[in-house]
Steps between C-alpha positions, in 0.01 A plus 500: 500500500784751586668424173180602311475828681857597420457410141182718476692796647772447249256483217325807607834687540594379150170618352538840669846533361382406147221753525741773615743436225224487237344831621850666507559385136152610403564846650860548374463360147263776378731761653789353289291501187404870561871586552598321172211672321620834619864433413411366156239760411226241454298620799248247632481299181717221634309464812162519324604225271641256749301586817787442739301472820309205353812287438608419856142441604436259233834324571420480862173323432663267255793412729355516844131441479172691525539622857835673435378618171181665619686660803760640274247624255294686757803642689705614202287781369412611858862536593599653167222763536625583855861533392477655159131601439492254216241374419289798546212497752246463221676188358601342833185294578505356151867413518457337837214294361674429171838392658325298767316303245812451288687374798226265608422353153868458404542311833247238399 
């Protein structure tokens, strides 16, 4: 019984770490795309074409399952909006829903 509890704590810690890394990637990757767009003169075209926040969330669902995928999908736009005001307040609920569903479905 004790062995099971330790294993559950380790899996919960592993899931939390995976969520944190995915959210960090989903927040930082769009910033990188914006910086490259500003330097190259293409503006937001690269980010609009590749949707960089979606990539880590989809990968999290595919690699780690629906729980990590949906958590990363919901938390990523919330943290990004808090840090950088992107996405805008008008788009935030839609992004939360969209990325949450992407993370969930890619996890299945």
